[in-house]
N, C-alpha and C positions, 0 to 999 in steps of 0.2 A: 488250566489256569486259565485268567480270561484279560483280554487285551483289554485295555484302555483306549480306543479308536480315534474318542472326541479329539479334538483341535485345541493345541494350548491356548492362552486366555492372558489378557491383557489387559494391564489396567488401562481404560482409554482417559482419563485428567491424570494419575499419573505421565501417563504419555506428553501430553502436552506443559505438565509444565518438565519432564526431563527433559523439553523441547530445548528449552529455556536455560534449564542450567545445564545439564547433564546430554547435548544434545549427541557422541556417542553413541549414550545407551539408552538413549529414545528412535534412535532410527535403526540402532541392530534389534531392536520391540519392533517399528513396523515393521523389522523386513520377512519377519518371522508371523505377528501377525496384525496387518496393517489397519490401522482403527485411526478413523477420519469425524464420522460423525460427531460426537460432544467441540473436536478442537475446529470445526466447520462454523456447527452451532453459536462457538464463543467468540470465534471471530466476527462472526453479520455483526453481535450482540454489540461487542467489543465497537468496531466498527461505525456499527449505529448510534450508540449512545452521543462516543466522540462528537460525528458531522453535527450531531443535535442541537449540541450544547454548544460548539460553532459558529450559531444558525443567528444570532446577536452582533456577533464580532463581525459576520461576513455583509450585513442587512449595511451596517454603517457604515464601513469600508464601503460598501454600493455606493452610500448616499454620498460619502463624504467626497469620494474625487468622482461623480457624476461630471459634475461639469470636465473636467479633465477629459473622460472618454465622448462627451459629447464634440470636442473640438477635434481630436481626434477622428471623428467617425462622421465625415461627409454625410454622408444618410440621417446623420442622428439633429445634424447641423441644421437641416431641414426645416426641420418640423417646429412647430412652435412649443414656447414654453411648456403651457398648460402639455401637447403632447408626449413634450419629452419626458416631465413629470410620472407622467404615467404609465408611461417604459420602463422609467426608475420605477416605479411601484409592482408591477409583472416581474425583472430582475430580481425582485425582493422577496415576491410570494413564492418564487421558483427555488428562489434559496431556501425558503421554508418549508419545500421538504425534500429539499436533497441528502436529506436521513434517509429518507427510505429507500434510495436508489444501492444502500449496503446491502439491502435483502441479494439484490440481483448482480450487484458487482463484485462481490468480495466472493462467490463461488466462482466466477466470467474469470476471473484471475488464477483462481486456485487455479479452472481445466489450464489455464495458458500455460499457468507454473508449472502444472506434470503433462503437458507435452511434450514443453523445451525438457525437462529433464530427463523425461524416454527418449527424445530425438539426440542430445547428448551420451544416451546413456548406450545407444545402441553402435554410434561413430567410436565411444570407444570399449562395442565393442563385452557391454558388462550387462550383469544377471536380473539387472531390477525389470520390474513389471510395468505396470499401468496403473492398474491398484496402487500398486506401492508407493506410488511419484503421488498419489492424489492424495493419499494418505498425508507424505514427509509434505507435500504443499498446504495441508487442511491444518496440520498442525504449525510450520511454518506460518502460517496467516497469523498467527495467537499474537504471537512477539511483535512483526510487525504491524497487527491496529491498533497496538499500544502507542505506534505515534500520533494518530488519531487525539485520541485519549490524551496525550502526555500537552499534546496542541489545545484544546478543549480546557485544560489544568490553568493550562497558561494566558490564554484567552481571561476568563475569569477571573485573575490573580489581575490582568489587568484590565482585565472592566471593558467592553466593546465601544466605549467613547476615545480609548487610545488607539484607535489603530484608522489611516486616514486611508489606505487602500488596498485593494485582496490581497495585492500582494504583499502588505505588511502585514497582512493576518497567514500566508503562509509562511512565511520566515520568520515569523514569532520562535519557531525550532529552531535552532542554529544546521546552518549548511555547507554546505564548502562554497555557498558565493558569497561566506563573509570571506573570503581572502581574496574575493574579486570586486573592492570595493570596485567601483567606477567602471566598472565594464561595461561592457554593451548589452541591452535588457535579454539580449540569446544568449549571452556563456550564462545570465543571470540563470534566467530558467530554467537550461542545463546543468549550474551547477545543483540549484536549488535540490535536485531531486537525490542528491545524497546525502541524506542525511539519519542520526545515527541508527533507527531503528529500515531506512535501507538498506544500511549496509550491514548490519546486523543482521536481518532479513538474506541478504548477498550469502553472506558467510553460511547461512544454512543450508543455503541449496548448494553450494561447493560440497557441504560435510554431506549432505542426504544424494547427491549423487555418488558418491566418495564410497559413503559406509554402503547403502544398500545394495549397488549394483557392482560394486568392487570394482568402479570406472577410474584407470587413469586419469590422474589433478589436471594434464592438458583437457579433458575433455570436461572438469568438472568446474572447472574455473572457467570458459570459456561457457558456460550453461548458468553459472553467477553475473560473469560479467553482460551476454547478452537479458539478462530479466532487467537486469537495473540501466545497462546503456541506451536500450529500448525507448523504456518512456523517458527516460532525457532527453533521449533524440525527439519524440513528440511535445517535450514540454517546448523546445522550444519554437516549435509550427505554431503559437499561440503566440507567442512574444514579440510586443512592438518597439 
């Protein structure tokens, strides 16, 4: 009697959907058959679309807040009005191409997430592998990339002219910064990283490490915490 030695197959698109609506089933599937190609492609496309559609809002916001930017920057303040305007136009042109960076940024973030999950898996003496966590991170990137898409929808509904600063565009989605009215810019920048989508992704990271690696809850929660707190700390560096 012949024995079927073929590896089990998994529906990659179903795994993407399950990651959002049935994460336990998704990560159990990834544990057996790590699928990541479709997930990574979808995440890149969604992020690029979201970034592209918010270009007008960010460009208008830069122009609207340019006088304040010049006032706070001694190097810009020393330039002539014509030179200052030229710098602003360069900034707007750069914004026009930021969506292209999604092609490279999403895979890099997925790789970082996978490495962090693997580290905490091993700290907790888990059973996960890099391939499994790369697949998990790729699938988690899909719901995370819904953030830029939602921001783009909000920007389109409100109109680019409604934004008066780059921060006002970034804060068009609800964040924890809403509960820190009047706080310092660095505190606002820190809390602004905590959006419904970043918190959703954090919860999925915790679930992935727990389910794929059979890792203790402490290490799973630490993996999720690191992946949201570190970006929040980095956001404070550019806040003024």
